[in-house]
PyMOL Python script that loads the backbone (N, CA, C, O; Angstrom):
from pymol import cmd

cmd.read_pdbstr("""\
ATOM      1  N   MET A   1       0.817  -1.190   0.000  1.00  0.00           N
ATOM      2  CA  MET A   1       0.000   0.000   0.000  1.00  0.00           C
ATOM      3  C   MET A   1       0.864   1.258   0.000  1.00  0.00           C
ATOM      4  O   MET A   1       0.567   2.227  -0.698  1.00  0.00           O
ATOM      5  N   VAL A   2       1.936   1.229   0.791  1.00  0.00           N
ATOM      6  CA  VAL A   2       2.813   2.389   0.876  1.00  0.00           C
ATOM      7  C   VAL A   2       3.519   2.628  -0.452  1.00  0.00           C
ATOM      8  O   VAL A   2       3.712   3.776  -0.850  1.00  0.00           O
ATOM      9  N   SER A   3       3.905   1.562  -1.139  1.00  0.00           N
ATOM     10  CA  SER A   3       4.586   1.730  -2.423  1.00  0.00           C
ATOM     11  C   SER A   3       3.647   2.331  -3.472  1.00  0.00           C
ATOM     12  O   SER A   3       4.087   3.077  -4.346  1.00  0.00           O
ATOM     13  N   THR A   4       2.361   2.008  -3.384  1.00  0.00           N
ATOM     14  CA  THR A   4       1.395   2.587  -4.314  1.00  0.00           C
ATOM     15  C   THR A   4       1.235   4.077  -4.072  1.00  0.00           C
ATOM     16  O   THR A   4       1.186   4.859  -5.021  1.00  0.00           O
ATOM     17  N   VAL A   5       1.155   4.473  -2.819  1.00  0.00           N
ATOM     18  CA  VAL A   5       1.047   5.892  -2.483  1.00  0.00           C
ATOM     19  C   VAL A   5       2.297   6.633  -2.925  1.00  0.00           C
ATOM     20  O   VAL A   5       2.217   7.739  -3.459  1.00  0.00           O
ATOM     21  N   ARG A   6       3.447   6.021  -2.702  1.00  0.00           N
ATOM     22  CA  ARG A   6       4.708   6.649  -3.121  1.00  0.00           C
ATOM     23  C   ARG A   6       4.752   6.819  -4.636  1.00  0.00           C
ATOM     24  O   ARG A   6       5.236   7.836  -5.132  1.00  0.00           O
ATOM     25  N   LEU A   7       4.252   5.834  -5.370  1.00  0.00           N
ATOM     26  CA  LEU A   7       4.205   5.926  -6.822  1.00  0.00           C
ATOM     27  C   LEU A   7       3.341   7.107  -7.269  1.00  0.00           C
ATOM     28  O   LEU A   7       3.728   7.853  -8.169  1.00  0.00           O
ATOM     29  N   TYR A   8       2.189   7.278  -6.650  1.00  0.00           N
ATOM     30  CA  TYR A   8       1.306   8.392  -6.994  1.00  0.00           C
ATOM     31  C   TYR A   8       1.927   9.736  -6.626  1.00  0.00           C
ATOM     32  O   TYR A   8       1.779  10.705  -7.370  1.00  0.00           O
ATOM     33  N   VAL A   9       2.614   9.809  -5.503  1.00  0.00           N
ATOM     34  CA  VAL A   9       3.276  11.051  -5.095  1.00  0.00           C
ATOM     35  C   VAL A   9       4.396  11.391  -6.070  1.00  0.00           C
ATOM     36  O   VAL A   9       4.530  12.542  -6.485  1.00  0.00           O
ATOM     37  N   ASP A  10       5.200  10.397  -6.437  1.00  0.00           N
ATOM     38  CA  ASP A  10       6.281  10.635  -7.399  1.00  0.00           C
ATOM     39  C   ASP A  10       5.730  11.052  -8.765  1.00  0.00           C
ATOM     40  O   ASP A  10       6.296  11.926  -9.421  1.00  0.00           O
ATOM     41  N   ALA A  11       4.645  10.438  -9.188  1.00  0.00           N
ATOM     42  CA  ALA A  11       4.031  10.818 -10.463  1.00  0.00           C
ATOM     43  C   ALA A  11       3.473  12.238 -10.397  1.00  0.00           C
ATOM     44  O   ALA A  11       3.531  12.973 -11.382  1.00  0.00           O
ATOM     45  N   SER A  12       2.941  12.620  -9.256  1.00  0.00           N
ATOM     46  CA  SER A  12       2.445  13.985  -9.086  1.00  0.00           C
ATOM     47  C   SER A  12       3.582  14.987  -9.152  1.00  0.00           C
ATOM     48  O   SER A  12       3.448  16.044  -9.770  1.00  0.00           O
ATOM     49  N   TYR A  13       4.708  14.660  -8.512  1.00  0.00           N
ATOM     50  CA  TYR A  13       5.883  15.532  -8.584  1.00  0.00           C
ATOM     51  C   TYR A  13       6.369  15.676 -10.026  1.00  0.00           C
ATOM     52  O   TYR A  13       6.691  16.777 -10.472  1.00  0.00           O
ATOM     53  N   ALA A  14       6.418  14.573 -10.740  1.00  0.00           N
ATOM     54  CA  ALA A  14       6.896  14.617 -12.121  1.00  0.00           C
ATOM     55  C   ALA A  14       5.965  15.457 -12.993  1.00  0.00           C
ATOM     56  O   ALA A  14       6.429  16.242 -13.821  1.00  0.00           O
ATOM     57  N   THR A  15       4.664  15.296 -12.813  1.00  0.00           N
ATOM     58  CA  THR A  15       3.702  16.092 -13.578  1.00  0.00           C
ATOM     59  C   THR A  15       3.811  17.570 -13.235  1.00  0.00           C
ATOM     60  O   THR A  15       3.696  18.423 -14.114  1.00  0.00           O
ATOM     61  N   ALA A  16       4.033  17.875 -11.959  1.00  0.00           N
ATOM     62  CA  ALA A  16       4.189  19.270 -11.547  1.00  0.00           C
ATOM     63  C   ALA A  16       5.452  19.887 -12.151  1.00  0.00           C
ATOM     64  O   ALA A  16       5.437  21.041 -12.579  1.00  0.00           O
ATOM     65  N   VAL A  17       6.532  19.129 -12.187  1.00  0.00           N
ATOM     66  CA  VAL A  17       7.775  19.623 -12.790  1.00  0.00           C
ATOM     67  C   VAL A  17       7.580  19.853 -14.291  1.00  0.00           C
ATOM     68  O   VAL A  17       8.021  20.864 -14.838  1.00  0.00           O
ATOM     69  N   MET A  18       6.914  18.903 -14.943  1.00  0.00           N
ATOM     70  CA  MET A  18       6.661  19.050 -16.378  1.00  0.00           C
ATOM     71  C   MET A  18       5.813  20.281 -16.661  1.00  0.00           C
ATOM     72  O   MET A  18       6.101  21.033 -17.592  1.00  0.00           O
ATOM     73  N   ALA A  19       4.763  20.491 -15.858  1.00  0.00           N
ATOM     74  CA  ALA A  19       3.899  21.652 -16.052  1.00  0.00           C
ATOM     75  C   ALA A  19       4.647  22.952 -15.784  1.00  0.00           C
ATOM     76  O   ALA A  19       4.479  23.925 -16.519  1.00  0.00           O
ATOM     77  N   LEU A  20       5.472  22.976 -14.737  1.00  0.00           N
ATOM     78  CA  LEU A  20       6.227  24.177 -14.410  1.00  0.00           C
ATOM     79  C   LEU A  20       7.192  24.554 -15.529  1.00  0.00           C
ATOM     80  O   LEU A  20       7.283  25.722 -15.908  1.00  0.00           O
ATOM     81  N   VAL A  21       7.905  23.575 -16.053  1.00  0.00           N
ATOM     82  CA  VAL A  21       8.844  23.846 -17.148  1.00  0.00           C
ATOM     83  C   VAL A  21       8.088  24.338 -18.381  1.00  0.00           C
ATOM     84  O   VAL A  21       8.532  25.274 -19.046  1.00  0.00           O
ATOM     85  N   GLY A  22       6.958  23.720 -18.687  1.00  0.00           N
ATOM     86  CA  GLY A  22       6.167  24.148 -19.832  1.00  0.00           C
ATOM     87  C   GLY A  22       5.621  25.554 -19.674  1.00  0.00           C
ATOM     88  O   GLY A  22       5.654  26.342 -20.619  1.00  0.00           O
ATOM     89  N   ILE A  23       5.121  25.876 -18.496  1.00  0.00           N
ATOM     90  CA  ILE A  23       4.565  27.206 -18.256  1.00  0.00           C
ATOM     91  C   ILE A  23       5.643  28.275 -18.329  1.00  0.00           C
ATOM     92  O   ILE A  23       5.445  29.319 -18.952  1.00  0.00           O
ATOM     93  N   VAL A  24       6.773  28.023 -17.702  1.00  0.00           N
ATOM     94  CA  VAL A  24       7.864  29.008 -17.731  1.00  0.00           C
ATOM     95  C   VAL A  24       8.360  29.226 -19.157  1.00  0.00           C
ATOM     96  O   VAL A  24       8.585  30.363 -19.571  1.00  0.00           O
ATOM     97  N   ALA A  25       8.529  28.146 -19.903  1.00  0.00           N
ATOM     98  CA  ALA A  25       8.982  28.284 -21.293  1.00  0.00           C
ATOM     99  C   ALA A  25       7.947  29.023 -22.137  1.00  0.00           C
ATOM    100  O   ALA A  25       8.307  29.835 -22.990  1.00  0.00           O
ATOM    101  N   GLY A  26       6.669  28.745 -21.905  1.00  0.00           N
ATOM    102  CA  GLY A  26       5.618  29.431 -22.654  1.00  0.00           C
ATOM    103  C   GLY A  26       5.571  30.919 -22.360  1.00  0.00           C
ATOM    104  O   GLY A  26       5.441  31.732 -23.276  1.00  0.00           O
ATOM    105  N   PHE A  27       5.676  31.281 -21.089  1.00  0.00           N
ATOM    106  CA  PHE A  27       5.681  32.697 -20.732  1.00  0.00           C
ATOM    107  C   PHE A  27       6.926  33.402 -21.260  1.00  0.00           C
ATOM    108  O   PHE A  27       6.851  34.545 -21.709  1.00  0.00           O
ATOM    109  N   ALA A  28       8.064  32.725 -21.206  1.00  0.00           N
ATOM    110  CA  ALA A  28       9.286  33.334 -21.737  1.00  0.00           C
ATOM    111  C   ALA A  28       9.164  33.562 -23.240  1.00  0.00           C
ATOM    112  O   ALA A  28       9.579  34.605 -23.747  1.00  0.00           O
ATOM    113  N   THR A  29       8.608  32.609 -23.939  1.00  0.00           N
ATOM    114  CA  THR A  29       8.416  32.760 -25.381  1.00  0.00           C
ATOM    115  C   THR A  29       7.432  33.876 -25.688  1.00  0.00           C
ATOM    116  O   THR A  29       7.647  34.650 -26.620  1.00  0.00           O
ATOM    117  N   ALA A  30       6.357  33.970 -24.919  1.00  0.00           N
ATOM    118  CA  ALA A  30       5.379  35.038 -25.130  1.00  0.00           C
ATOM    119  C   ALA A  30       5.994  36.398 -24.849  1.00  0.00           C
ATOM    120  O   ALA A  30       5.694  37.374 -25.537  1.00  0.00           O
ATOM    121  N   GLY A  31       6.846  36.463 -23.848  1.00  0.00           N
ATOM    122  CA  GLY A  31       7.502  37.729 -23.537  1.00  0.00           C
ATOM    123  C   GLY A  31       8.500  38.149 -24.587  1.00  0.00           C
ATOM    124  O   GLY A  31       8.636  39.339 -24.874  1.00  0.00           O
ATOM    125  N   ILE A  32       9.196  37.197 -25.162  1.00  0.00           N
ATOM    126  CA  ILE A  32      10.223  37.515 -26.159  1.00  0.00           C
ATOM    127  C   ILE A  32       9.594  37.814 -27.515  1.00  0.00           C
ATOM    128  O   ILE A  32       9.937  38.806 -28.159  1.00  0.00           O
ATOM    129  N   THR A  33       8.670  36.952 -27.946  1.00  0.00           N
ATOM    130  CA  THR A  33       8.130  37.094 -29.299  1.00  0.00           C
ATOM    131  C   THR A  33       6.799  37.840 -29.358  1.00  0.00           C
ATOM    132  O   THR A  33       6.488  38.469 -30.369  1.00  0.00           O
ATOM    133  N   GLY A  34       6.016  37.775 -28.292  1.00  0.00           N
ATOM    134  CA  GLY A  34       4.696  38.392 -28.313  1.00  0.00           C
ATOM    135  C   GLY A  34       3.659  37.567 -29.058  1.00  0.00           C
ATOM    136  O   GLY A  34       2.534  38.027 -29.251  1.00  0.00           O
ATOM    137  N   ASP A  35       4.007  36.380 -29.474  1.00  0.00           N
ATOM    138  CA  ASP A  35       3.114  35.509 -30.242  1.00  0.00           C
ATOM    139  C   ASP A  35       2.531  34.458 -29.302  1.00  0.00           C
ATOM    140  O   ASP A  35       3.261  33.595 -28.813  1.00  0.00           O
ATOM    141  N   THR A  36       1.229  34.520 -29.045  1.00  0.00           N
ATOM    142  CA  THR A  36       0.615  33.600 -28.092  1.00  0.00           C
ATOM    143  C   THR A  36       0.487  32.182 -28.653  1.00  0.00           C
ATOM    144  O   THR A  36       0.583  31.207 -27.908  1.00  0.00           O
ATOM    145  N   GLU A  37       0.274  32.071 -29.951  1.00  0.00           N
ATOM    146  CA  GLU A  37       0.175  30.732 -30.536  1.00  0.00           C
ATOM    147  C   GLU A  37       1.509  30.006 -30.449  1.00  0.00           C
ATOM    148  O   GLU A  37       1.551  28.816 -30.136  1.00  0.00           O
ATOM    149  N   ARG A  38       2.586  30.708 -30.722  1.00  0.00           N
ATOM    150  CA  ARG A  38       3.924  30.114 -30.637  1.00  0.00           C
ATOM    151  C   ARG A  38       4.255  29.747 -29.191  1.00  0.00           C
ATOM    152  O   ARG A  38       4.883  28.720 -28.938  1.00  0.00           O
ATOM    153  N   SER A  39       3.832  30.584 -28.245  1.00  0.00           N
ATOM    154  CA  SER A  39       4.136  30.292 -26.843  1.00  0.00           C
ATOM    155  C   SER A  39       3.410  29.041 -26.371  1.00  0.00           C
ATOM    156  O   SER A  39       3.951  28.283 -25.566  1.00  0.00           O
ATOM    157  N   LEU A  40       2.194  28.813 -26.858  1.00  0.00           N
ATOM    158  CA  LEU A  40       1.481  27.591 -26.517  1.00  0.00           C
ATOM    159  C   LEU A  40       2.186  26.368 -27.104  1.00  0.00           C
ATOM    160  O   LEU A  40       2.285  25.331 -26.449  1.00  0.00           O
ATOM    161  N   GLN A  41       2.666  26.489 -28.319  1.00  0.00           N
ATOM    162  CA  GLN A  41       3.402  25.387 -28.944  1.00  0.00           C
ATOM    163  C   GLN A  41       4.680  25.074 -28.170  1.00  0.00           C
ATOM    164  O   GLN A  41       5.012  23.909 -27.953  1.00  0.00           O
ATOM    165  N   VAL A  42       5.385  26.110 -27.762  1.00  0.00           N
ATOM    166  CA  VAL A  42       6.618  25.908 -26.995  1.00  0.00           C
ATOM    167  C   VAL A  42       6.308  25.290 -25.641  1.00  0.00           C
ATOM    168  O   VAL A  42       7.034  24.408 -25.184  1.00  0.00           O
ATOM    169  N   ALA A  43       5.237  25.743 -24.992  1.00  0.00           N
ATOM    170  CA  ALA A  43       4.870  25.201 -23.684  1.00  0.00           C
ATOM    171  C   ALA A  43       4.531  23.711 -23.791  1.00  0.00           C
ATOM    172  O   ALA A  43       4.969  22.916 -22.960  1.00  0.00           O
ATOM    173  N   LEU A  44       3.763  23.337 -24.798  1.00  0.00           N
ATOM    174  CA  LEU A  44       3.424  21.918 -24.984  1.00  0.00           C
ATOM    175  C   LEU A  44       4.650  21.083 -25.341  1.00  0.00           C
ATOM    176  O   LEU A  44       4.798  19.954 -24.873  1.00  0.00           O
ATOM    177  N   ALA A  45       5.526  21.642 -26.169  1.00  0.00           N
ATOM    178  CA  ALA A  45       6.746  20.923 -26.542  1.00  0.00           C
ATOM    179  C   ALA A  45       7.658  20.721 -25.338  1.00  0.00           C
ATOM    180  O   ALA A  45       8.234  19.646 -25.169  1.00  0.00           O
ATOM    181  N   MET A  46       7.790  21.729 -24.514  1.00  0.00           N
ATOM    182  CA  MET A  46       8.641  21.593 -23.331  1.00  0.00           C
ATOM    183  C   MET A  46       8.025  20.639 -22.311  1.00  0.00           C
ATOM    184  O   MET A  46       8.750  19.913 -21.632  1.00  0.00           O
ATOM    185  N   PHE A  47       6.706  20.630 -22.196  1.00  0.00           N
ATOM    186  CA  PHE A  47       6.024  19.665 -21.328  1.00  0.00           C
ATOM    187  C   PHE A  47       6.356  18.247 -21.786  1.00  0.00           C
ATOM    188  O   PHE A  47       6.719  17.395 -20.975  1.00  0.00           O
ATOM    189  N   ALA A  48       6.231  18.004 -23.075  1.00  0.00           N
ATOM    190  CA  ALA A  48       6.509  16.669 -23.620  1.00  0.00           C
ATOM    191  C   ALA A  48       7.990  16.318 -23.509  1.00  0.00           C
ATOM    192  O   ALA A  48       8.329  15.187 -23.163  1.00  0.00           O
ATOM    193  N   LEU A  49       8.863  17.259 -23.793  1.00  0.00           N
ATOM    194  CA  LEU A  49      10.301  17.000 -23.719  1.00  0.00           C
ATOM    195  C   LEU A  49      10.735  16.697 -22.289  1.00  0.00           C
ATOM    196  O   LEU A  49      11.566  15.817 -22.064  1.00  0.00           O
ATOM    197  N   THR A  50      10.181  17.414 -21.335  1.00  0.00           N
ATOM    198  CA  THR A  50      10.499  17.134 -19.937  1.00  0.00           C
ATOM    199  C   THR A  50      10.014  15.741 -19.553  1.00  0.00           C
ATOM    200  O   THR A  50      10.694  15.033 -18.810  1.00  0.00           O
ATOM    201  N   GLY A  51       8.854  15.343 -20.048  1.00  0.00           N
ATOM    202  CA  GLY A  51       8.357  13.991 -19.795  1.00  0.00           C
ATOM    203  C   GLY A  51       9.267  12.925 -20.368  1.00  0.00           C
ATOM    204  O   GLY A  51       9.488  11.888 -19.743  1.00  0.00           O
ATOM    205  N   VAL A  52       9.792  13.174 -21.545  1.00  0.00           N
ATOM    206  CA  VAL A  52      10.726  12.224 -22.162  1.00  0.00           C
ATOM    207  C   VAL A  52      12.010  12.121 -21.338  1.00  0.00           C
ATOM    208  O   VAL A  52      12.511  11.023 -21.097  1.00  0.00           O
ATOM    209  N   VAL A  53      12.535  13.259 -20.912  1.00  0.00           N
ATOM    210  CA  VAL A  53      13.769  13.263 -20.119  1.00  0.00           C
ATOM    211  C   VAL A  53      13.555  12.533 -18.795  1.00  0.00           C
ATOM    212  O   VAL A  53      14.409  11.748 -18.381  1.00  0.00           O
ATOM    213  N   LEU A  54      12.436  12.778 -18.131  1.00  0.00           N
ATOM    214  CA  LEU A  54      12.159  12.089 -16.872  1.00  0.00           C
ATOM    215  C   LEU A  54      11.951  10.594 -17.081  1.00  0.00           C
ATOM    216  O   LEU A  54      12.362   9.794 -16.241  1.00  0.00           O
ATOM    217  N   ALA A  55      11.325  10.206 -18.180  1.00  0.00           N
ATOM    218  CA  ALA A  55      11.129   8.781 -18.464  1.00  0.00           C
ATOM    219  C   ALA A  55      12.461   8.084 -18.735  1.00  0.00           C
ATOM    220  O   ALA A  55      12.676   6.963 -18.275  1.00  0.00           O
ATOM    221  N   ILE A  56      13.348   8.734 -19.471  1.00  0.00           N
ATOM    222  CA  ILE A  56      14.675   8.154 -19.724  1.00  0.00           C
ATOM    223  C   ILE A  56      15.460   8.040 -18.428  1.00  0.00           C
ATOM    224  O   ILE A  56      16.148   7.047 -18.191  1.00  0.00           O
ATOM    225  N   ARG A  57      15.352   9.063 -17.593  1.00  0.00           N
ATOM    226  CA  ARG A  57      16.052   9.027 -16.306  1.00  0.00           C
ATOM    227  C   ARG A  57      15.529   7.878 -15.448  1.00  0.00           C
ATOM    228  O   ARG A  57      16.316   7.157 -14.835  1.00  0.00           O
ATOM    229  N   LEU A  58      14.219   7.703 -15.399  1.00  0.00           N
ATOM    230  CA  LEU A  58      13.631   6.603 -14.638  1.00  0.00           C
ATOM    231  C   LEU A  58      14.064   5.258 -15.201  1.00  0.00           C
ATOM    232  O   LEU A  58      14.367   4.337 -14.444  1.00  0.00           O
ATOM    233  N   TRP A  59      14.095   5.139 -16.516  1.00  0.00           N
ATOM    234  CA  TRP A  59      14.517   3.889 -17.144  1.00  0.00           C
ATOM    235  C   TRP A  59      15.957   3.553 -16.781  1.00  0.00           C
ATOM    236  O   TRP A  59      16.272   2.402 -16.481  1.00  0.00           O
ATOM    237  N   ARG A  60      16.833   4.555 -16.807  1.00  0.00           N
ATOM    238  CA  ARG A  60      18.240   4.306 -16.478  1.00  0.00           C
ATOM    239  C   ARG A  60      18.419   3.930 -15.015  1.00  0.00           C
ATOM    240  O   ARG A  60      19.243   3.075 -14.691  1.00  0.00           O
ATOM    241  N   ILE A  61      17.647   4.569 -14.118  1.00  0.00           N
ATOM    242  CA  ILE A  61      17.758   4.254 -12.695  1.00  0.00           C
ATOM    243  C   ILE A  61      17.289   2.828 -12.431  1.00  0.00           C
ATOM    244  O   ILE A  61      17.952   2.086 -11.706  1.00  0.00           O
ATOM    245  N   THR A  62      16.159   2.436 -13.006  1.00  0.00           N
ATOM    246  CA  THR A  62      15.658   1.084 -12.774  1.00  0.00           C
ATOM    247  C   THR A  62      16.553   0.039 -13.426  1.00  0.00           C
ATOM    248  O   THR A  62      16.707  -1.060 -12.893  1.00  0.00           O
ATOM    249  N   ARG A  63      17.138   0.363 -14.558  1.00  0.00           N
ATOM    250  CA  ARG A  63      18.041  -0.573 -15.227  1.00  0.00           C
ATOM    251  C   ARG A  63      19.303  -0.778 -14.399  1.00  0.00           C
ATOM    252  O   ARG A  63      19.793  -1.900 -14.277  1.00  0.00           O
ATOM    253  N   LYS A  64      19.828   0.304 -13.832  1.00  0.00           N
ATOM    254  CA  LYS A  64      21.039   0.214 -13.020  1.00  0.00           C
ATOM    255  C   LYS A  64      20.782  -0.599 -11.758  1.00  0.00           C
ATOM    256  O   LYS A  64      21.621  -1.416 -11.378  1.00  0.00           O
ATOM    257  N   SER A  65      19.644  -0.396 -11.101  1.00  0.00           N
ATOM    258  CA  SER A  65      19.345  -1.137  -9.882  1.00  0.00           C
ATOM    259  C   SER A  65      19.101  -2.618 -10.189  1.00  0.00           C
ATOM    260  O   SER A  65      19.428  -3.480  -9.374  1.00  0.00           O
ATOM    261  N   ARG A  66      18.529  -2.917 -11.361  1.00  0.00           N
ATOM    262  CA  ARG A  66      18.313  -4.318 -11.734  1.00  0.00           C
ATOM    263  C   ARG A  66      19.637  -5.013 -12.003  1.00  0.00           C
ATOM    264  O   ARG A  66      19.790  -6.187 -11.666  1.00  0.00           O
ATOM    265  N   LEU A  67      20.601  -4.318 -12.603  1.00  0.00           N
ATOM    266  CA  LEU A  67      21.898  -4.913 -12.864  1.00  0.00           C
ATOM    267  C   LEU A  67      22.638  -5.205 -11.567  1.00  0.00           C
ATOM    268  O   LEU A  67      23.268  -6.256 -11.445  1.00  0.00           O
ATOM    269  N   THR A  68      22.577  -4.305 -10.602  1.00  0.00           N
ATOM    270  CA  THR A  68      23.268  -4.547  -9.342  1.00  0.00           C
ATOM    271  C   THR A  68      22.550  -5.594  -8.504  1.00  0.00           C
ATOM    272  O   THR A  68      23.195  -6.273  -7.704  1.00  0.00           O
ATOM    273  N   ALA A  69      21.231  -5.752  -8.660  1.00  0.00           N
ATOM    274  CA  ALA A  69      20.493  -6.756  -7.905  1.00  0.00           C
ATOM    275  C   ALA A  69      20.804  -8.162  -8.407  1.00  0.00           C
ATOM    276  O   ALA A  69      20.677  -9.121  -7.646  1.00  0.00           O
ATOM    277  N   ASN A  70      21.205  -8.305  -9.658  1.00  0.00           N
ATOM    278  CA  ASN A  70      21.496  -9.637 -10.212  1.00  0.00           C
ATOM    279  C   ASN A  70      22.907 -10.107  -9.898  1.00  0.00           C
ATOM    280  O   ASN A  70      23.333 -11.141 -10.412  1.00  0.00           O
ATOM    281  N   GLY A  71      23.634  -9.385  -9.081  1.00  0.00           N
ATOM    282  CA  GLY A  71      24.970  -9.831  -8.684  1.00  0.00           C
ATOM    283  C   GLY A  71      26.083  -9.209  -9.491  1.00  0.00           C
ATOM    284  O   GLY A  71      27.251  -9.513  -9.248  1.00  0.00           O
ATOM    285  N   ALA A  72      25.769  -8.352 -10.441  1.00  0.00           N
ATOM    286  CA  ALA A  72      26.815  -7.681 -11.206  1.00  0.00           C
ATOM    287  C   ALA A  72      27.476  -6.633 -10.324  1.00  0.00           C
ATOM    288  O   ALA A  72      26.827  -6.051  -9.454  1.00  0.00           O
ATOM    289  N   PRO A  73      28.755  -6.392 -10.542  1.00  0.00           N
ATOM    290  CA  PRO A  73      29.419  -5.378  -9.723  1.00  0.00           C
ATOM    291  C   PRO A  73      28.867  -3.988 -10.038  1.00  0.00           C
ATOM    292  O   PRO A  73      28.421  -3.741 -11.158  1.00  0.00           O
ATOM    293  N   PRO A  74      28.893  -3.086  -9.067  1.00  0.00           N
ATOM    294  CA  PRO A  74      28.400  -1.724  -9.320  1.00  0.00           C
ATOM    295  C   PRO A  74      29.278  -1.014 -10.344  1.00  0.00           C
ATOM    296  O   PRO A  74      30.467  -1.311 -10.454  1.00  0.00           O
ATOM    297  N   PRO A  75      28.696  -0.075 -11.094  1.00  0.00           N
ATOM    298  CA  PRO A  75      29.483   0.615 -12.121  1.00  0.00           C
ATOM    299  C   PRO A  75      30.580   1.476 -11.509  1.00  0.00           C
ATOM    300  O   PRO A  75      30.404   2.080 -10.451  1.00  0.00           O
ATOM    301  N   GLN A  76      31.711   1.518 -12.197  1.00  0.00           N
ATOM    302  CA  GLN A  76      32.844   2.324 -11.762  1.00  0.00           C
ATOM    303  C   GLN A  76      32.681   3.743 -12.238  1.00  0.00           C
ATOM    304  O   GLN A  76      32.340   3.976 -13.398  1.00  0.00           O
ATOM    305  N   MET A  77      32.918   4.686 -11.366  1.00  0.00           N
ATOM    306  CA  MET A  77      32.831   6.102 -11.741  1.00  0.00           C
ATOM    307  C   MET A  77      34.154   6.779 -11.553  1.00  0.00           C
ATOM    308  O   MET A  77      34.279   7.975 -11.817  1.00  0.00           O
TER     309      MET A  77
END
""", "prot")
cmd.dss("prot")
cmd.show_as("cartoon", "prot")
cmd.util.cbc("prot")
cmd.orient("prot")
């Protein structure tokens, strides 16, 4: 039960970060160009791009933990 709640909290944080990045990018674009249609496009693109970056980050974290759980040595840094 606790892991399910944690999953929902983490997903809420990720959605909030995606929305914040999209809103800031949209307002910055509107301030620079004055074009509201372009700012909406930039805001949606940044929302999606942030989602992709967070998904790749999550994939790499889970992949790394799975490799170390199977007995492989931890990666050298």
